[in-house]
C-alpha positions in Angstrom: -10.2 -8.5 16.6 -12.1 -9.5 19.7 -11.3 -6.6 22.1 -13.9 -7.5 24.7 -12.7 -11.1 25.5 -10.3 -11.4 28.4 -8.1 -14.2 29.7 -10.9 -15.6 31.8 -13.3 -15.9 28.9 -10.6 -17.4 26.7 -9.9 -20.0 29.4 -13.5 -20.9 29.6 -13.9 -21.2 25.8 -10.8 -23.4 25.7 -12.2 -25.7 28.4 -15.5 -26.1 26.5 -13.7 -26.9 23.4 -11.6 -29.4 25.2 -14.8 -31.1 26.8 -16.5 -31.1 23.3 -13.8 -32.5 21.1 -11.5 -34.2 23.7 -7.7 -33.9 24.0 -6.9 -36.3 21.2 -8.7 -34.4 18.5 -7.5 -30.8 19.4 -4.2 -31.1 17.4 -6.1 -32.3 14.4 -8.6 -29.5 14.8 -5.7 -27.0 15.0 -3.9 -28.4 12.0 -7.1 -28.2 9.9 -7.8 -24.5 11.2 -4.2 -23.5 10.2 -4.5 -25.0 6.7 -7.8 -23.3 6.2 -6.4 -20.0 7.3 -3.4 -20.4 5.0 -5.6 -21.4 2.1 -7.9 -18.3 2.7 -4.8 -15.9 2.8 -3.6 -17.5 -0.4 -6.8 -16.9 -2.0 -6.9 -13.4 -1.1 -3.4 -12.8 -2.5 -4.5 -14.5 -5.8 -7.6 -12.4 -5.9 -5.4 -9.2 -5.4 -3.2 -10.3 -8.3 -5.9 -11.1 -10.6 -7.4 -7.6 -9.7 -4.2 -5.7 -10.4 -3.8 -7.7 -13.7 -7.2 -6.8 -14.9 -6.7 -3.1 -13.9 -3.4 -3.1 -15.9 -5.3 -4.6 -18.9 -7.9 -1.9 -18.6 -5.3 0.9 -18.7 -3.8 -0.3 -21.9 
């Protein structure tokens, strides 16, 4: 996904995020991000199912 980012760059990014949001908010942000990714994946799965269903109807 991000092939040009190494460990050093990731460490700098994490430190900047820590400075911006603070240590207490990081777990909340992580949970929200995890929920968002889960909802996005579920939406993709639903879209694929609807697409297959519409293709099946067109074939009949």
